[in-house]
N, C-alpha and C positions, 0 to 999 in steps of 0.2 A: 599479046597477053590481055585478054578480056577481063574487064573489072566485074567482080560479083555485084549482085544488087544488095542494097542495104535496106533493111526493114526500118530501123530507127537508130539515131544517135542520141543516146539517153544521158544527159548530163546529171551531175550531183547524184550519182548512183552510189548507194552504200551496201548493195547486195551482190555485187558482181566482182568480188576481189577486195583486197586490203584497201583501207582508206576511202577517201572520196574519188570517184572515178567517172569517166565517160565511157559508157558501154556501147559498142558498135555491134548491132545485130545483123549478121549476114544472112542471106536467103539461100537455102539448099542444105540438105543433110543426108548422109548415107543411111541413116537409120529412118525407121518409120514407126515410132513408139505410138501405141494406140492412145496413150494419155498425154501426148506431146503438150507441154505448156506454152509453146510457141508454134502452134500448128501452121501458122501463116509462113513459117520458116522452112517448112519441109521441101517444098518445090523450089527449084532454081529460078524459074520463070515468075514474072509479075503476075499478080492475081487481083481479082476484085473483091473488095470487102463490102458487104451490104449490112447495114445496121438497121433493122425494122424498127427499133425503139426511137431512132433519131429521125425517121422519115416524117416530114409534116405534110405530105400529100401535095405539094405545090405543083407537080406536074413538070417541073423543069427538065428533068431527065427524060421524059417522053418527048419532048420538043427537041432535045439534043441529040438523042441517040440515032445514028444514021440507018440502022437496020431494024428499028422498031422493037428492040428487045427489052426496053425499059418502060414501065408504067406503074405508078403507085397504086393503081387499082387492082393489080394482079397479086397473088400470093408470092411473096418473096421479092417484089418489085422488079427483079430482073430475071428474064427467061435465059438462063445460062446456056441452054442449048443452041440459042441464036446469037448470044453475045460474042463479038469478035475481039474483045479486049482492046478496043481502041482507046478507052478510058476518057472519051469525050465527056461523059456524064459526070466523071469525078471533078472535072474542072468547072462545072457549072452548079453543082448541087449545093444549095445554100447552107443547109445544116450539116454538111459533110457526112451524110448517111451513106454515100457511095464514095469509096476511097481506093486509090491505087495502092497495092502492097507491093513495095519494092521499087527502089530509086537507085540510079547509078550515080556515084560520086567519084571524083578523081582523088588520088592519094594526096595531092596538094590541098584540095578542099578539106579533107578529113584532118590532116595535120594542122592546118590554120585554125580549124574550128577547136580542135582539142587544146591547142597551145594557149588559147584564151583562158582556160581554167588551170593552166600549170601551177600558179601560186596555191591553189587549193590542194592539188596533188602533192606539192612539196611539203606542205605543212602537215598533211595527214598521212603520208606514206602511200598515197594513192597513185593513180596513173590512168592509162587506157586499157580497156578490156576488149579482147576480141572474142566474140560469142556469136550465138545464132539460134538456130541453124548450126553449121559447123564451118568455122573459118579455115580448117585444114583442107577443105575441098578445093581451095584456091591457093595452093602453096607458093607459087611464085609471086602472084600479086600481092598476097597478104605478107609475104617476106619483105617486099619493097616497102610496104606500109610500115611494118614493125621496125625496119631498119631506119626509116625516116623519123618515126616517133623517138626511137632511142637516141638518134643523133641530136634531136631537140631536147634532150634530157628528160624525157618522159618514160616511166617504167611501163612495160608492156605485159599484160596479164592475159592468159589463154584459158578460156573454158572450152573443153572438148568432151566429146562422147568416146574418144580414144579409138575410133575406127579410121585409121589412116595408114599410109605407107611410111613407116618408121624412118627408113633411111633418108627419104626425101625431106620429111619433116625436121629430122636432125640436121640435115645440111642446110636447109633454107630458112627455117623459122626459129629453132631453138637457140641460136646464138643471140637473138634479140629478145628473148623472153625472160622475165624476171620471177614469174610465178605461174603455176597452172592448177586449175581445178579440173579433175577428170571424173566423169561419171562411171560408176561401176554399178550398174542397175540390177542385173540378174546373173547369178553364178552359173546355172545350168545352161548350157549352150542350146539345147532344144527348146527350152522355155523362152530364152532370149530371142531365138529366131520367130517364135510364135508371137511374142508381144512387141518385139522391136524390129522385126524384119529381116534380120541377118543373125548368123551365129556369132559367138563372142570370143572364139579362140584368138583372134588377132587383137581384140581389145584387152584381154587379160595378159597377153604377151607384151603389148605396148606398155601396160601398167608397170610391169617389171623392168622393162628397158628404161622407162622414164625415171624410175626410182633409182636405178643404177647410175644413170647419166645426171641425175639432178646434183649429186655430190660433186661430180667432176666439172659440170658446166655451170654451176652456181645459181640454179633456179630451184625454187621450193615447189613441192608437189603435195596436193591435198586430194585424196579420193573422196567422192561424195556419192551417196545413194538417195535418190527421190523415193519417198515412201508412198507407194500406190497400194491402196486397200486390196488385200487378198492376191496381190501379184508380187510386188517387191517387199512388202512389209511383213511377210510370213517368217516365222521363227526359223523355218528350214532354209530359206534363202539367206537371211541375215546371218545365221550361224555359219553357213558355207563361206560367205564373204568374209566374216571375222576370222574364220580359220585360215583362209587365204592370206589375210593381212598379217596374221601371226607368224605364218611360215615364211613370208618374204620380208618381214621386218618393218612394216608400216605401223606406226605408233599413234597416229592421229587420223580421224576422219570426220566427216560431217554428214548428218542425216537430215534430209530435207522434208519437212512435214507436208503432207498432201495439201495441194492448193487447187481448188476448184475453179478458179478464175478462167481456165482455158476453155471451159464449156461454152461461154458465149462467143469466144474467138472462133471456135470451130463452127458454130451456126452461121457466123457472118460470111464464112468461106463457102457455104452451101455444102458442107461435108456432114455426113451422118456420123453420130457418135457410136462407137463400137458397143454392141450389145452387152458385153461384160462390164461396161462402165456406166450403163444407164442407172441413174439414180445417185451416182456418186458426185453430187453437187454440194457437198458439205465438207467443212474443214475437218482435219484429223483432230482427235482429242489429245489432250496433254498426257493423260495416262498412257495412251497407246505410244506416244512418242518416247515417254520415259522407259516403257518396257523394251522398246527397240534399242534404245541407248544401253540398256543394261546387258544385253547380249555381247556388245563390244566391251563394256567395262569389265565383264567377267574374264576377258582375256587382256586386261590392262591396255586397251586401246581407248584413247580419249576421244570423246565426241565433242567437237567444238560447237 
């Protein structure tokens, strides 16, 4: 049972579930959304992050790299076609302009680290969040982690894209989960495949199954939609999602205002930004957000 790589263990998080939390970001995702806010989480394997803004031109990487792929004098600092991902440069770079993305932790290490903040979880109704990436890509390992956290009295929250084998996750993971945020990005399956890499029939089916099982298994479910300009925030898409919620009995949702901070993350990985998103490096207006919320309010669905 191989452990997934962890991008970050973010303590004192207020945005990844109820209360004060520790958010564990796993590496690897079955989707490939062109706007991914954690682009470093898409691939399962470790990656090299290069921050041009942080490079001080000291030349340490050039001396360290065993294959001559790193030099501050070349554009991008690292020649990725020659880089073998040995990560020697990340261990010596003084300003941390070169960093390894993805680290392996044991379940015991994670539980021990999270347990230190248990008093904050208890007083705020918080706990530990499994996110990413997509935690459900590693059902057996994540199940053991969630079980261990629950046995220590910590609530476990799951953030998911909804693209998983339902029977497997119901058996392995759901018994240890107290709450779930699930993304419902695009209603039309063809558009979902275009922008997220896969069709969405399984995702929408899993939404309904989670809703049904939430009552019996005792976890809460909140579907969420990230608002991406001219892709997910269109009246057509949001109306279709709101109508779906009305049909299946969902009364609450959350709309996530567009956040452009992923732009710099993508550049650090040496990945080119999709042409449809060129220039979308600004925050969403309050008026647009309120208009999107009104579509759900018309159907008596509350936007938290």
